[in-house]
C-alpha positions as CSV (number, residue, x, y, z in Angstrom):
1,M,-23.2,-96.2,65.6
2,K,-27.0,-95.4,66.6
3,K,-26.0,-92.4,68.7
4,N,-23.8,-91.0,65.8
5,S,-26.8,-91.6,63.4
6,I,-29.3,-89.8,65.9
7,F,-26.9,-86.9,66.3
8,T,-26.4,-86.6,62.6
9,L,-30.1,-86.5,62.0
10,F,-30.6,-83.9,64.8
11,I,-28.1,-81.5,63.1
12,V,-30.0,-81.9,59.6
13,L,-33.1,-81.1,61.2
14,I,-31.8,-77.9,63.0
15,L,-30.2,-76.7,59.8
16,A,-33.4,-77.3,57.9
17,S,-35.4,-75.5,60.5
18,C,-32.9,-72.5,60.2
19,G,-33.1,-72.4,56.5
20,K,-36.9,-72.2,56.5
21,K,-36.7,-69.2,59.0
22,E,-34.3,-67.4,56.7
23,E,-36.7,-67.9,53.8
24,Q,-39.5,-66.5,55.8
25,Q,-37.4,-63.5,56.9
26,M,-36.4,-62.5,53.3
27,P,-38.6,-59.6,52.0
28,A,-40.8,-60.3,48.9
29,P,-39.7,-58.2,45.7
30,T,-41.4,-54.8,45.5
31,A,-43.0,-53.5,42.4
32,A,-41.3,-50.4,41.0
33,P,-43.1,-47.6,39.3
34,F,-42.9,-47.1,35.4
35,P,-44.5,-44.4,33.3
36,V,-47.2,-46.0,31.0
37,Q,-49.5,-44.7,28.2
38,T,-52.8,-45.9,27.1
39,I,-52.9,-46.4,23.3
40,T,-55.6,-44.2,21.4
41,K,-55.7,-43.5,17.7
42,Q,-54.9,-40.0,16.6
43,D,-53.9,-38.0,13.5
44,A,-50.1,-37.8,12.8
45,V,-48.0,-35.7,10.7
46,V,-45.2,-37.6,8.8
47,Y,-42.6,-35.5,6.9
48,Q,-41.2,-36.8,3.6
49,E,-37.8,-35.4,2.7
50,Y,-36.4,-34.5,-0.7
51,T,-33.0,-33.4,-1.7
52,A,-33.2,-29.9,-3.2
53,N,-31.0,-27.5,-5.3
54,L,-31.5,-23.7,-4.6
55,E,-31.5,-20.9,-7.1
56,G,-32.4,-17.3,-7.2
57,Q,-35.5,-16.2,-8.6
58,Q,-33.7,-14.9,-11.6
59,N,-30.2,-16.1,-12.7
60,V,-29.1,-13.8,-15.5
61,E,-26.0,-14.5,-17.4
62,I,-24.1,-11.4,-18.4
63,R,-22.4,-11.8,-21.8
64,P,-21.1,-9.3,-24.2
65,K,-22.8,-8.7,-27.7
66,V,-19.7,-7.3,-29.2
67,T,-16.0,-8.5,-29.4
68,G,-13.7,-6.3,-27.3
69,F,-11.2,-6.0,-24.5
70,I,-12.4,-5.5,-20.9
71,Q,-11.6,-2.0,-20.3
72,K,-12.9,-1.7,-16.7
73,I,-14.7,-3.8,-14.3
74,Y,-17.0,-1.7,-11.8
75,V,-18.3,-4.4,-9.5
76,D,-16.8,-7.2,-7.4
77,E,-18.0,-10.8,-6.6
78,G,-20.7,-11.1,-4.1
79,Q,-21.8,-7.3,-4.5
80,V,-25.4,-6.3,-4.4
81,V,-26.4,-4.4,-7.6
82,R,-29.4,-2.5,-8.9
83,K,-31.0,-2.8,-12.2
84,G,-29.2,-0.4,-14.8
85,Q,-26.3,-0.2,-12.6
86,L,-22.9,-0.3,-14.6
87,L,-21.0,-3.5,-14.6
88,F,-18.4,-3.5,-17.4
89,K,-16.9,-1.3,-19.9
90,L,-15.5,-2.8,-23.1
91,E,-12.8,-1.0,-25.4
92,T,-14.6,0.3,-28.5
93,Q,-11.8,2.3,-30.2
94,T,-12.0,0.3,-33.2
95,L,-15.8,0.6,-33.3
96,N,-15.5,4.4,-33.0
97,Q,-13.3,4.5,-36.0
98,D,-15.9,2.3,-37.9
99,A,-18.6,4.6,-36.8
100,S,-16.7,7.7,-38.1
101,A,-16.1,6.0,-41.6
102,A,-19.9,4.9,-41.6
103,K,-21.1,8.5,-40.8
104,A,-18.8,9.9,-43.6
105,M,-20.7,7.5,-45.9
106,V,-23.9,8.8,-44.7
107,Q,-22.9,12.3,-45.3
108,A,-21.7,11.4,-48.9
109,A,-24.8,9.6,-49.8
110,Q,-27.0,12.5,-48.4
111,V,-24.9,14.9,-50.7
112,E,-25.6,12.7,-53.7
113,V,-29.4,12.7,-53.0
114,D,-29.3,16.4,-52.5
115,R,-27.5,16.9,-55.9
116,L,-29.8,14.6,-58.0
117,K,-33.1,15.9,-56.5
118,P,-33.1,19.2,-58.5
119,L,-31.9,17.6,-61.8
120,V,-34.8,15.2,-61.5
121,D,-37.2,18.1,-60.8
122,R,-36.0,19.8,-64.1
123,K,-36.2,16.3,-65.7
124,I,-32.5,16.4,-66.7
125,I,-32.0,12.9,-65.4
126,S,-34.4,10.1,-64.8
127,N,-35.9,9.4,-61.4
128,V,-34.3,6.0,-61.5
129,Q,-30.9,7.5,-60.5
130,L,-32.4,9.6,-57.6
131,E,-34.1,6.6,-56.1
132,T,-30.8,4.5,-56.5
133,A,-29.0,7.4,-54.5
134,K,-31.8,7.3,-52.0
135,A,-31.4,3.4,-51.5
136,K,-27.7,4.0,-50.9
137,L,-28.3,6.6,-48.3
138,A,-30.6,4.4,-46.5
139,Q,-28.1,1.5,-46.5
140,A,-25.4,3.9,-45.1
141,K,-27.6,5.1,-42.3
142,S,-28.3,1.4,-41.6
143,T,-24.7,0.6,-41.4
144,Y,-23.9,3.7,-39.2
145,G,-26.9,2.7,-36.8
146,S,-25.7,-0.9,-36.5
147,I,-22.0,0.5,-35.6
148,A,-23.4,2.9,-33.0
149,S,-25.5,0.3,-31.4
150,N,-22.3,-2.0,-31.0
151,I,-20.7,1.0,-29.5
152,G,-23.4,1.1,-27.0
153,F,-23.2,-2.5,-26.2
154,G,-19.6,-1.8,-25.0
155,T,-21.1,-0.4,-21.9
156,I,-22.8,-3.2,-20.0
157,V,-25.4,-2.7,-17.2
158,S,-27.2,-5.1,-14.9
159,P,-30.6,-6.0,-16.3
160,V,-32.0,-7.0,-12.7
161,N,-31.6,-6.3,-9.1
162,G,-29.3,-9.0,-7.6
163,V,-25.9,-10.3,-6.3
164,I,-22.9,-10.6,-8.6
165,G,-21.5,-14.0,-8.9
166,S,-18.0,-15.0,-10.0
167,L,-15.9,-12.9,-12.1
168,P,-13.8,-15.4,-14.4
169,F,-12.3,-12.5,-16.6
170,R,-10.1,-9.7,-15.6
171,E,-9.5,-6.2,-17.1
172,G,-7.6,-6.6,-20.4
173,S,-9.2,-9.9,-21.3
174,L,-10.7,-10.4,-24.8
175,V,-14.4,-11.4,-24.8
176,N,-17.0,-12.1,-27.3
177,S,-20.6,-13.1,-27.6
178,T,-19.5,-16.8,-28.3
179,S,-17.3,-17.1,-25.2
180,E,-18.0,-20.2,-23.2
181,M,-18.1,-18.4,-19.9
182,P,-20.4,-15.4,-19.2
183,L,-18.8,-12.2,-17.8
184,T,-20.6,-13.0,-14.5
185,T,-24.2,-13.9,-13.3
186,V,-26.5,-11.6,-11.5
187,S,-28.8,-13.7,-9.1
188,D,-31.8,-12.2,-7.7
189,T,-32.3,-14.0,-4.5
190,K,-35.2,-12.0,-2.8
191,M,-37.1,-15.2,-3.6
192,I,-35.4,-18.6,-3.6
193,R,-36.5,-21.4,-5.8
194,A,-36.0,-24.9,-4.4
195,Y,-36.0,-27.6,-7.1
196,F,-36.6,-31.3,-6.0
197,S,-37.7,-34.6,-7.6
198,M,-40.0,-37.4,-7.0
199,N,-39.7,-40.9,-8.3
200,E,-42.7,-42.6,-9.9
201,K,-43.8,-44.2,-6.5
202,Q,-43.5,-41.0,-4.5
203,L,-45.3,-39.2,-7.3
204,L,-48.2,-41.8,-7.2
205,F,-48.4,-41.4,-3.6
206,F,-48.5,-37.7,-4.0
207,N,-51.4,-37.7,-6.6
208,K,-53.4,-40.0,-4.3
209,T,-52.9,-37.9,-1.2
210,F,-53.7,-34.5,-2.7
211,K,-56.8,-34.4,-4.5
212,G,-57.7,-32.4,-7.6
213,A,-58.6,-32.8,-11.3
214,T,-55.7,-30.8,-12.4
215,T,-52.1,-30.2,-11.3
216,A,-53.0,-26.6,-10.2
217,E,-55.9,-27.9,-8.0
218,K,-53.5,-30.6,-6.4
219,L,-50.9,-27.9,-5.8
220,K,-53.4,-25.6,-3.9
221,S,-54.2,-28.5,-1.5
222,V,-50.5,-29.1,-0.6
223,P,-49.5,-27.5,2.8
224,E,-46.5,-25.2,3.3
225,V,-43.2,-27.1,3.2
226,S,-40.1,-26.4,5.3
227,L,-36.5,-26.5,4.3
228,L,-33.6,-28.0,6.3
229,L,-30.2,-26.3,5.8
230,V,-26.9,-28.1,5.6
231,D,-26.3,-27.6,9.3
232,N,-29.5,-29.6,9.9
233,S,-31.3,-26.5,11.3
234,E,-34.7,-25.5,9.9
235,Y,-35.0,-22.3,7.8
236,D,-37.3,-19.8,9.5
237,Q,-39.4,-19.1,6.5
238,K,-42.0,-21.5,5.2
239,G,-42.2,-22.3,1.5
240,K,-45.0,-23.3,-0.9
241,V,-44.9,-25.8,-3.8
242,V,-45.8,-23.8,-6.9
243,T,-45.0,-26.0,-9.8
244,M,-44.8,-29.7,-10.8
245,N,-43.5,-30.9,-14.1
246,G,-46.2,-32.5,-16.2
247,L,-44.1,-35.2,-17.7
248,V,-41.8,-37.9,-16.1
249,N,-38.2,-37.8,-17.2
250,P,-37.8,-41.3,-19.1
251,T,-34.2,-41.3,-18.3
252,T,-34.3,-40.7,-14.6
253,G,-37.9,-41.8,-13.9
254,T,-38.5,-38.8,-11.8
255,T,-40.7,-35.7,-11.9
256,Q,-39.4,-32.3,-10.9
257,F,-41.1,-29.9,-8.4
258,R,-40.4,-26.3,-7.5
259,A,-41.0,-24.7,-4.1
260,E,-40.4,-21.0,-3.3
261,F,-39.1,-19.4,-0.1
262,K,-38.8,-15.7,0.7
263,N,-35.2,-14.7,1.5
264,P,-35.5,-11.2,3.3
265,E,-32.2,-11.6,5.1
266,G,-30.3,-13.1,2.1
267,L,-29.3,-16.1,4.2
268,L,-29.9,-18.4,1.1
269,R,-27.7,-18.1,-2.1
270,S,-27.9,-19.6,-5.5
271,G,-26.1,-22.8,-5.6
272,N,-26.9,-23.9,-2.0
273,S,-28.4,-27.1,-1.4
274,G,-31.0,-28.3,1.3
275,I,-33.8,-30.8,2.1
276,I,-37.4,-30.2,1.5
277,R,-39.7,-31.5,4.3
278,L,-43.4,-32.1,3.0
279,P,-45.9,-32.7,5.7
280,I,-48.3,-35.5,5.2
281,I,-51.3,-35.9,7.7
282,Q,-52.2,-39.6,8.5
283,K,-55.5,-39.9,10.2
284,D,-56.5,-42.4,12.9
285,V,-53.0,-44.0,13.4
286,V,-51.3,-45.6,16.5
287,V,-48.4,-43.6,17.7
288,V,-45.9,-44.5,20.4
289,P,-42.9,-42.7,21.8
290,Q,-39.6,-43.7,20.3
291,N,-38.3,-44.2,23.9
292,A,-40.8,-47.0,24.5
293,V,-39.5,-49.1,21.5
294,F,-36.3,-51.4,21.8
295,E,-34.7,-53.8,19.3
296,V,-34.1,-57.6,19.8
297,Q,-32.4,-59.4,16.9
298,G,-33.5,-56.6,14.4
299,K,-37.0,-56.7,15.5
300,Q,-38.8,-53.7,17.2
301,M,-40.5,-54.5,20.5
302,I,-42.4,-52.9,23.2
303,F,-43.5,-53.8,26.8
304,V,-47.4,-54.1,27.2
305,V,-49.0,-54.1,30.7
306,G,-51.3,-56.9,31.2
307,Q,-53.2,-58.5,34.1
308,G,-51.8,-58.1,37.6
309,N,-49.7,-55.0,36.3
310,K,-47.4,-57.6,34.7
311,V,-45.5,-56.8,31.5
312,Q,-45.1,-58.7,28.4
313,S,-42.8,-57.8,25.3
314,K,-44.7,-57.7,21.9
315,I,-43.2,-57.5,18.5
316,I,-44.6,-54.3,16.6
317,T,-44.3,-53.0,13.0
318,T,-43.6,-49.3,12.4
319,N,-43.9,-47.2,9.3
320,G,-42.1,-44.0,9.6
321,T,-41.9,-41.3,12.5
322,S,-44.1,-38.5,13.5
323,D,-41.9,-35.9,15.6
324,L,-40.7,-38.0,18.5
325,N,-43.1,-41.1,18.0
326,F,-43.1,-44.1,15.9
327,I,-46.2,-44.8,13.8
328,V,-47.2,-48.3,14.6
329,T,-49.1,-50.4,11.7
330,D,-49.3,-53.8,13.5
331,G,-48.8,-55.3,17.0
332,L,-50.8,-52.8,19.1
333,S,-54.4,-52.1,19.5
334,E,-56.3,-49.2,20.8
335,G,-56.7,-49.5,24.6
336,D,-53.3,-51.3,25.1
337,V,-51.2,-49.8,28.0
338,I,-47.6,-49.7,27.1
339,V,-44.4,-48.8,29.1
340,V,-42.9,-45.6,27.6
341,E,-39.6,-45.4,29.6
342,G,-37.2,-47.9,31.4
343,A,-37.7,-50.8,28.9
344,S,-34.0,-51.8,29.6
345,K,-34.9,-52.5,33.3
346,L,-37.8,-54.9,32.4
347,K,-38.3,-58.4,31.5
348,N,-41.4,-60.6,30.9
349,D,-43.8,-61.1,33.8
350,T,-42.1,-58.2,35.9
351,E,-44.8,-56.6,37.9
352,I,-44.7,-52.8,37.8
353,I,-46.7,-49.7,39.4
354,P,-48.2,-48.1,36.3
355,Q,-47.7,-44.2,36.2
356,Q,-50.3,-43.1,33.5
357,I,-48.7,-40.2,31.3
358,D,-50.8,-37.3,30.2
359,K,-50.1,-37.1,26.4
360,T,-51.1,-33.3,26.3
361,N,-48.2,-32.1,28.6
362,S,-46.1,-35.4,28.6
363,E,-46.3,-35.5,32.6
364,T,-46.8,-38.7,34.6
365,V,-49.7,-39.1,37.0
366,A,-48.0,-40.6,40.0
367,P,-49.9,-43.1,42.1
368,T,-50.7,-42.3,45.7
369,D,-48.9,-43.7,48.7
370,K,-51.8,-46.0,49.4
371,E,-51.6,-47.3,45.9
372,I,-48.0,-48.1,46.3
373,V,-48.6,-49.8,49.8
374,K,-51.5,-51.8,48.4
375,T,-49.5,-53.0,45.4
376,N,-46.5,-54.0,47.5
377,A,-48.7,-55.7,50.0
378,A,-50.2,-57.7,47.4
379,A,-46.8,-58.6,46.0
380,A,-45.6,-59.7,49.6
381,K,-48.6,-62.0,50.0
382,K,-47.6,-63.7,46.7
């Protein structure tokens, strides 16, 4: 029994000795390089976005002034027209007949005046009869002039330069001045107007941000705005906010603004929609790359490099974005060093080799070979 116990104890000692040798032979974990950035306060541009409806500088509804059948349409939908260009011709045959009758009445009234005038001069009849005849002549001329003008209204020309909208009526259609739909709309789109609205909270922020005793002074201090199109591309022309409604709509609780954009290539059309981006400059704020932030249970977090180049996660609070950065309002202080990439590979107390990023060109400043060897040697000693 004693021999068996001694043999068993001997085997256990040998195995324990082998285990210690294996532990001593296992290499110590080495620190990996990660890009980091030192927090400094800076100015940031934040964009506020508002849905906008686009309209041409002039949207003129073309309506007939007289009742008549459309005899001829000289333009087509989407056609570019010039001011004074012929658009429609209405049938005026009935008006021509009325004009002929009115002209005959003018001639008859003129004959009567010419007949009575010498009689009055010779005091054969009283002057009252002549004045009555003159009044009838003036009335006949007025009637004829009105009918002649209506005949002219049968020829409809464009009042402005622009683009033809839809044509709801066809040749032969009966139209009049009280028709619900216009003959067409001519839209001048050389300058596009973008209408957007702010609610009361946004308007209050706007008034606090842009100083001025009057609306005109506030609008002068507003920077140029950009326009996002429906395909999420940015329109290549910058715009300017030119008007602000002085009253808040009591029904919607909003105030309407108007921005204007040049449209030299005719890319924008009346009826389009877009998004106005208004830049707001925030001074002395903390910004961090969006790639550096990760979420855990709905909370935004970031890794901060501490003593011994070990990282610790911290909860941060953000308030909007500036380009590819988050604006941090709580959780970080100036001088903190954060990990900007590779957060998914880290956990608390992980030791790293910091690679400082140059903010101006987003390039990392890599550590030297000596620094890597020194860091790994320190980790091996631990």
